N, C-alpha and C positions, 0 to 999 in steps of 0.2 A: 856550621850547615848552616843555621839558623840567618848568622850572620850574612850567610852567600845569597840565601835567599831572597832577605829583604834587600841586597844591591842591585841585586838582578832584577826585582820590581821593583827599585826606584829607576835604573836605567832604562826599563819600557814605559816606567811613566813618563819620563824626561821627555822619551822621544816618542810618546804617542803626542804627548801637549806641543813638542817641534813641528810634524807632521802638521799636526790641528792649524797651530799659526801658520804654516806656512801655506797648506791650503783655504787658511781665510784671506791671507794677503795676496793669495793669487786670485782669487771670488772678483776680491777688492780691487785688484788693479783690471779686471776684464769686468766690472761694471764701471770702475772712474774713470781708465785708462782714456778712452777715448772724448768724451766732456772735457776733460783735463787737456788735452791736446789743443782741441778744437775753442776753448777758452783762452789757451796762450794765441794761439794763432788770430783771435778776434781782436787781444788785446795788442798784439803785435800788429795787424792791422788797422784799429784806431788812432795807436801813435805815430803812424807811419803815415798816414792818410792827410793826418791836420783836418781832416772836415769836420763842420760844427754837427753834421749829423749822425755821424758813428761816434758812440760812446763807448768810451773804455768800460769795460765791465765791472773796474773797481767803485764808477762813478755810479754806475747803475745799482752795485751793490747796496751804495750810500740811500742810494733814493729812496729803492724801493721799500728799504726800513724806514725813510720817512715820509714815504706815503702809502702805504699799504698796511704799517703797524699802527691805525689810528682809527679815528672814523670812518674813512673809506671805507675801510672791510666791511663794519654793520650798512653802511650805505649803499655800497656799490658791489662788493664782492659775494655777502651772503644771499638780498637778493638775486644776484645771476645765478649762484649757483640752485637757489632754489628754483627758479625759471627752468634751467636746465633739467635738471631732475625730473619737476613737473611734466615737461613734454619728454622727457627719454621714459617715462613709467606709462602715460597714456599712448606714445609710438608704437610700446612693449607690450599693454594689453590689447591695443585695435589691432597689431602686425599679428598677433597669436590668435586671436579670439576670430578673425577673419581665415586665418591659414590654414587653423585644422579644418574647417566645413571644404574649404578648395581642394585640399589637399586630400580628402576622403572622397568627393565628392567628382566624375570627370566632368561629369553634364554642368555642374554647376561652373567648374572651371573653364568649359569652352566658351560658355554664355559670358563668363565676367572677365576673359583675358582681353578682349580687344578694348576694352574700358580701361582694363588696367595699366596695358601698355600705353595707353593714352596720357593716363594720370599720373604714369612714375616718370615719363620724357619731360614733364611740367619743371624747370627748376625751380626749386621752393625759393631762391630769394624774389623772382619775378611776382611771387605770389604775394610780395608786403605788398606791394598799392591797396591790391584789390582787399587785401585785412584790413587792412586800414580802414577803408571804405566799410566793412561790414559789420569787424567787431570794435574796431576803436583802437584808440589809441594808449588802451592799458598793458597790462601783464598776461591778458589772455590771448591778445592779437600775438606775442610775440612767444607763447607755450603754441601757440597754432603756428608757424612757423616753424618751430623744431619739430614738430609732431610732422609736419606735414611733409619732411625731408626724411627724418628715423623709422618712418609706418615700413616704406619699401625694401630693406634690407631685411626686418625682421617676417617680413610679409611672405617675402621671396623665399628666404630662407625654411620659414617656415612649411609653407607647403610643398619644397622640397622633399623636407627631412621626414615630415609624414608622408608623402609617395614613396619613399625608400623603408618602408617599414619592412621587415624581414616576412614575405609569403608563408616562409612554415610557421615562424611565431602565430602568426595572423591564424592561420590552419590549430594551431592548439587553442588556443583561445577559442574557439569557435567550437571545437571538440568539447572542451571543456565548461561549455557555457558560458564563458567570460564574456557580455556583454553593455551596451550600454555604457555609464559614468565610468562604470571599474575595469571598462577596455579599453578606453579613452586615457585614463590615467597609469593603469597598468603595462598598457602596450604602446600606443599612439603617440602620447607624450612622451611618456620614456625614452623610447626609441630614438622620435624626431628632436630630443632635448640637445646631442653635442650640434647636430645643424642651427637649432632655436638659437643655441648659444652665441654662434658663430655671426649668425644676422646680429645680434645684440652686440656684440664686439664690433662690429663695422659702424653699428648706430651710435653709438656713445662719439666716436670721431667727429661723426655728422652735426651730435646733437652741439658738440661743445661749437663749430662752423657757424650754425644757423645761428646758435644763441646770439653770437660777437653782432654778426648781419642783423638780426632785427634788432640791436639795441643800438646798433651805428643808424638804423633807418629812423624810427621812431622810438626815441624814449630820451628823460629827461637823467635817467641816473643805468650803473652797472656799469660793468666793464670795457664793452664795445662803448660804450658813450664816454667812459672816462679817457679812453686812448685816443678818440676820435679827437674829443675838444684839447688833451695835450697836442697832437696835432696841428691844431689848428691855430693855437696861441705859441708853437715853436717851443714849449716844453719837450724838447727832446729829449732828455733823460728820463724824465716821468714818462714819457711815452713809451720807451725803453722798456721801463721796469712795468707796466701793464702786458706789454708782450712777453716777456719773461714770467709774468705770472699767469699768463693762460697758458703757457707749454706746461709749467710745474701741476697746474688746476690738472692740468689733460695727463699730467705723468699718474698723478694720485689716483686719480679716477679709474685708469688703467690697470694700476695696480691690485685698487681695490677689488675690479672684476674680476682680474686673475685671480685672486684668492676665493673668490665667491666661486669660480668658474669650477677649481681646482675640490673646493669642496664639495658642487653637488653632481661632479662628474665624477667621483671618485671610482666608481659602480664602472664608467665606460673607460678608463684607464686602465683598470682589474682586466676585465673584460679582455681587453687588445692584447697584453700584457701576456695573458692564459693562453689565449688563441696561437701567441710568439714562442711559448713554450720557456716565458721567463720566469 
């Protein structure tokens, strides 16, 4: 009896391990399948075209390690990431700080809306020459460019999130005497946080684009500057390696943001699951 029980347990353990391995392999296939196909197509296109400007992935990978796993990581990559995060953080604080009062006050929103719509319509790259004159050619100018573009998705999503606070919850807070800062933290910001997170996610991709643009226009270091210099000197594999690095930077930042968002909004997912009866 004991031998049969041990045998059954071993069979179940083996079956469970096999299922887990198949599940993991399927998940890895879903994640890596399309990139592998695209890299294969890229390799074929580079080999068949014979173009000097279309470098194959193998050469790019070798060049990537040579260029970026070196002193350039400290002189170009880290300053660019610091610039990006600084501008992004300032845009988040400014967007949420302005969006909450605009969302709470109908009169304030009506008064500010024409000016905000005008400023939102101005493309941030157009502001680079003006900011160069007003701020200078240092990191402050490049951070200002990032802020000028990232603030709008955060601001607009914050306004909409605050406006969409459940009236029943608002009445409940009023009945129980929840006012002032406590109401702001318990009701307003908590209810608007899913919408704010959506704006922050949009702003993150905009921050990467504007970081590169600002460094291409007015900088003597950074990822954008390096890519332009490689292009001007016809260092094509180096240029491609910089583009790949920017893509990898976007993937990493998106993954970090998604993880933080899952942790911060775990209550929201649980609430939605409960409302669906899951």
